[in-house]
C-alpha positions in Angstrom: 0.0 0.0 0.0 2.8 2.4 1.0 4.6 1.6 -2.2 1.6 2.4 -4.3 1.3 5.7 -2.6 4.9 6.5 -3.2 4.4 5.6 -6.9 1.4 7.9 -7.1 3.2 10.7 -5.4 6.1 10.4 -7.8 3.7 10.3 -10.8 1.9 13.3 -9.4 5.2 15.2 -8.8 6.3 14.3 -12.3 3.1 15.6 -13.9 3.1 18.6 -11.7 6.6 19.5 -12.6 5.9 18.8 -16.3 2.8 20.9 -16.3 4.7 23.7 -14.6 7.4 23.5 -17.2 4.8 23.4 -19.9 3.2 26.5 -18.6 6.6 28.2 -18.3 7.7 27.2 -21.8 4.3 28.2 -23.2 4.5 31.5 -21.5 8.0 32.1 -22.6 7.1 31.0 -26.2 4.1 33.4 -26.2 6.2 36.2 -24.9 8.8 35.5 -27.6 6.1 35.3 -30.2 4.6 38.5 -28.9 7.9 40.2 -29.4 9.1 38.6 -32.6 5.8 38.6 -34.5 5.4 42.4 -34.5 9.0 42.8 -35.6 8.5 40.3 -38.4 5.3 42.0 -39.5 7.0 45.4 -39.3 9.9 44.1 -41.4 7.6 42.6 -44.0 5.7 45.9 -44.1 8.9 47.8 -44.6 10.0 45.5 -47.4 6.6 45.8 -49.1 6.7 49.6 -48.7 10.1 49.7 -50.3 9.0 47.5 -53.1 5.9 49.7 -53.6 8.0 52.8 -53.5 10.4 51.4 -56.1 7.5 50.4 -58.3 5.9 53.8 -58.0 9.2 55.5 -58.8 9.6 53.4 -61.9 6.1 54.2 -63.0 6.6 57.9 -62.4 9.9 57.8 -64.4 8.2 55.9 -67.2 5.3 58.4 -67.3 7.7 61.3 -67.2 9.7 59.8 -70.0 6.5 59.3 -72.1 5.3 62.8 -71.3 8.8 64.2 -72.3 8.7 62.3 -75.6 5.2 63.5 -76.3 6.1 67.1 -75.4 9.2 66.9 -77.7 7.1 65.5 -80.5 4.5 68.2 -80.0 7.1 70.9 -79.9 8.7 69.4 -83.0 5.4 69.5 -84.8 4.8 73.1 -83.8 8.3 74.1 -84.7 7.9 72.4 -88.1 4.6 74.1 -88.7 6.1 77.5 -87.7 9.1 76.9 -89.9 6.8 76.0 -92.8 4.6 79.1 -92.2 7.7 81.3 -92.0 9.0 79.8 -95.2 5.7 80.5 -96.9 5.6 84.1 -95.6 9.2 84.6 -96.8 8.4 83.1 -100.2 5.3 85.2 -100.5 7.2 88.4 -99.5 9.9 87.6 -102.0 7.4 87.0 -104.8 5.6 90.2 -103.9 8.9 92.1 -103.8 9.9 90.6 -107.2 6.5 91.6 -108.7 6.8 95.1 -107.3 10.4 95.4 -108.5 9.3 94.4 -112.0 6.4 96.9 -111.8 8.8 99.7 -110.8 11.3 98.7 -113.5 8.5 98.7 -116.1 7.3 102.1 -114.9 10.8 103.4 -115.1 11.2 102.2 -118.7 7.8 103.5 -119.7 8.6 106.9 -118.2 11.9 107.1 -120.1 10.3 106.4 -123.4 7.3 108.7 -122.5 9.7 111.6 -122.0 11.6 110.9 -125.2 8.3 110.6 -127.1 7.2 114.1 -125.9 10.6 115.5 -126.8 10.5 114.1 -130.3 6.9 115.2 -130.8 7.6 118.7 -129.7 10.7 118.8 -131.9 8.7 117.5 -134.9 10.6 114.3 -135.2 7.3 112.4 -135.6 8.6 108.9 -136.6 10.7 108.6 -133.4 7.9 110.2 -131.3 5.5 107.5 -132.5 7.9 104.6 -132.0 8.7 105.8 -128.4 5.0 106.1 -127.5 4.5 102.5 -128.6 7.4 101.3 -126.4 6.4 103.4 -123.5 2.8 102.2 -123.6 3.9 98.6 -123.6 5.9 99.2 -120.5 3.1 101.0 -118.8 0.8 98.1 -119.5 3.3 95.8 -117.7 3.5 98.2 -114.8 -0.3 98.3 -114.7 -0.1 102.1 -114.7 -3.2 103.0 -116.6 -3.1 106.8 -115.9 0.3 107.1 -117.6 -0.8 104.7 -120.3 -3.7 107.1 -121.2 -1.3 110.1 -121.1 1.2 108.5 -123.5 -1.6 107.4 -125.8 -2.5 111.1 -126.1 1.1 111.8 -127.2 0.7 108.9 -129.7 -2.4 110.5 -131.2 -0.6 113.8 -131.4 2.2 112.2 -133.4 -0.1 110.2 -135.7 -2.3 113.2 -136.4 0.6 114.8 -138.3 2.6 111.7 -139.3 2.9 110.4 -142.9 4.0 107.2 -144.5 7.6 108.2 -144.3 7.3 108.7 -140.5 5.7 105.3 -140.1 8.5 103.7 -142.1 11.1 105.3 -139.8 9.1 104.2 -136.8 8.7 100.6 -138.1 12.4 100.3 -138.5 12.7 101.0 -134.8 9.6 99.2 -133.7 9.9 95.9 -135.5 6.3 95.0 -134.8 6.1 97.0 -131.5 2.9 98.8 -132.7 1.0 95.5 -133.0 2.3 94.4 -129.7 1.2 97.7 -128.2 -2.3 97.1 -129.5 -2.4 93.5 -128.2 -1.2 94.6 -124.8 -3.9 97.3 -124.4 -6.5 94.8 -125.5 -5.7 92.7 -122.4 -6.6 95.7 -120.2 -9.8 96.4 -122.2 -12.1 94.0 -120.3 -14.4 96.8 -119.4 -14.2 98.5 -122.8 -12.4 101.5 -121.4 -9.9 101.7 -124.2 -12.2 100.7 -127.1 -12.7 104.3 -128.3 -9.0 105.1 -127.8 -7.8 102.1 -129.8 -10.3 102.8 -132.6 -9.1 106.4 -132.8 -5.4 105.3 -132.9 -6.1 102.8 -135.6 -7.9 105.4 -137.7 -5.1 107.9 -137.2 -2.5 105.3 -138.0 -4.3 104.3 -141.3 -4.6 107.9 -142.3 -0.9 108.6 -141.6 0.0 105.5 -143.6 -1.9 106.8 -146.6 -0.6 110.3 -146.2 2.4 111.2 -148.5 4.6 114.3 -147.7 7.9 113.6 -149.3 8.9 117.3 -149.0 8.9 117.2 -145.2 12.1 115.8 -143.7 12.3 113.9 -140.4 14.5 116.6 -139.0 12.0 119.4 -139.6 10.9 121.0 -136.4 7.2 121.6 -135.8 6.3 123.2 -132.5 4.0 121.3 -130.2 1.4 124.1 -130.3 1.1 123.6 -134.0 0.8 119.8 -133.7 -1.9 120.1 -131.0 -3.8 122.7 -133.1 -4.1 120.3 -136.0 -6.3 117.9 -134.1 -7.3 119.7 -130.9 -5.4 117.5 -128.5 -3.8 119.1 -125.4 -0.9 116.5 -125.6 0.6 114.6 -122.7 
């Protein structure tokens, strides 16, 4: 009986000690887990945050790179459009300047022959006066200077009113078809019929001069302008 009790006491003491150790180890383990688990979780969160930050940084850099490329492309397109527009404006300006320069040159040439024609008319050198009016009128047409064109046509009518076949022969040697070119040039401006009457009168005066024979008058004879104007009632130009 006593031996049985002793055995039971030993078994009880063993289990009591084991249970105490179990509780101790469990408590220690729980304490250790309570400390390590938050550290582990914090470490994982830090690693995840770092990965998220790196991913966000890459995405931002990629977006910035794409935006930069798009901006460069847009700027390039705008610059190209601007360059093209500037080139067009420069080309237009050059063309306008070239046109204006030609007009000024034509006006200058027309003015020179106009002055010469008046001088020859006033001096009675009718053949040269007529040839110079034809050339002057052609240049005025190119210059689109209709006011001076009308003025030089008055001088032309002055000359034709007193010209004869000999004068026209002298003029033709200088003109070489300039009279016909003058008529054709003025026709191009006659869309409204403004010059119809002028052209008809010039043709009539030309035909009359061509049929007129005055072999006694020399090309160097001087006939004052007042006399020439009095013959056909034109004030001259």
